[in-house]
C-alpha positions as CSV (number, residue, x, y, z in Angstrom):
1,M,-311.9,-32.0,-88.3
2,A,-314.8,-30.4,-86.5
3,A,-316.6,-33.8,-86.1
4,Q,-313.5,-35.3,-84.4
5,D,-313.2,-32.3,-82.1
6,Y,-316.9,-32.7,-81.1
7,D,-316.4,-36.4,-80.5
8,S,-313.4,-35.9,-78.3
9,Q,-315.1,-33.2,-76.3
10,L,-318.2,-35.4,-75.9
11,L,-316.1,-38.3,-74.7
12,E,-314.2,-36.1,-72.3
13,S,-317.3,-34.6,-70.8
14,V,-318.8,-38.1,-70.4
15,S,-315.7,-39.3,-68.5
16,V,-315.8,-36.2,-66.3
17,R,-319.5,-36.8,-65.5
18,R,-318.8,-40.5,-64.7
19,R,-315.9,-39.5,-62.4
20,R,-318.1,-36.9,-60.6
21,M,-321.0,-39.4,-60.3
22,R,-318.6,-42.1,-58.9
23,D,-317.1,-39.6,-56.4
24,A,-320.6,-38.5,-55.3
25,L,-321.6,-42.1,-54.8
26,L,-318.4,-43.1,-52.9
27,F,-317.9,-39.9,-50.8
28,G,-321.2,-38.1,-50.7
29,A,-321.3,-34.4,-50.1
30,Q,-317.9,-34.2,-48.5
31,R,-315.9,-35.6,-51.4
32,A,-313.4,-32.7,-51.5
33,R,-312.4,-33.2,-47.8
34,R,-312.1,-36.9,-48.1
35,S,-309.9,-36.7,-51.1
36,A,-307.5,-34.5,-49.1
37,D,-307.6,-37.0,-46.2
38,E,-306.7,-39.7,-48.7
39,R,-303.7,-37.7,-49.9
40,V,-302.5,-37.3,-46.3
41,G,-302.9,-41.0,-45.7
42,K,-301.0,-41.8,-48.8
43,V,-298.1,-39.5,-47.9
44,L,-298.0,-41.1,-44.4
45,A,-298.0,-44.6,-45.9
46,G,-295.2,-43.6,-48.2
47,L,-293.1,-42.3,-45.3
48,V,-293.7,-45.5,-43.3
49,I,-292.7,-47.6,-46.3
50,A,-289.5,-45.5,-46.8
51,A,-288.6,-45.8,-43.1
52,V,-289.0,-49.6,-43.2
53,L,-286.9,-49.9,-46.3
54,C,-284.1,-47.7,-44.8
55,A,-284.2,-49.8,-41.6
56,G,-284.0,-53.0,-43.7
57,C,-281.0,-51.7,-45.6
58,V,-279.2,-50.8,-42.4
59,G,-280.0,-54.1,-40.9
60,W,-278.9,-56.0,-43.9
61,S,-275.6,-54.1,-44.1
62,F,-275.0,-54.8,-40.4
63,I,-275.8,-58.5,-40.6
64,S,-273.8,-59.0,-43.8
65,H,-270.7,-57.3,-42.3
66,R,-271.1,-59.4,-39.1
67,L,-271.3,-62.7,-41.1
68,I,-268.3,-61.8,-43.3
69,G,-266.3,-60.9,-40.1
70,K,-265.7,-57.3,-40.9
71,S,-266.4,-54.5,-38.5
72,P,-269.4,-52.4,-39.5
73,L,-267.4,-49.3,-38.5
74,G,-264.5,-49.8,-40.9
75,P,-261.0,-51.3,-40.9
76,S,-259.5,-48.7,-38.6
77,V,-261.8,-49.7,-35.7
78,Q,-261.0,-53.5,-35.9
79,Q,-259.4,-55.0,-32.9
80,S,-255.7,-55.5,-33.2
81,T,-253.3,-57.6,-31.1
82,P,-250.7,-55.7,-29.2
83,A,-247.2,-55.8,-30.7
84,A,-244.8,-58.1,-28.9
85,T,-242.5,-56.1,-26.7
86,P,-239.1,-57.4,-25.6
87,S,-239.3,-58.6,-22.0
88,A,-236.9,-57.1,-19.5
89,R,-234.6,-59.8,-18.1
């Protein structure tokens, strides 16, 4: 069992070293600041994508209701014709 533990520790340390070397090559001395900037960018991109999806859903709902002929505000808001009233003669 000790040999397997040693092997897994060795593989893990090699992967950590490779990740650190890759980060140092890509980001230089300011790799911690840039990774935080990347997270902020990803959050903003996610918010933009969510807003576009919501707008698309609202637009699709509006257009589908218009094509079907229903009012997007519900049946109580639909226009009705006035009831025929007896004319005074």
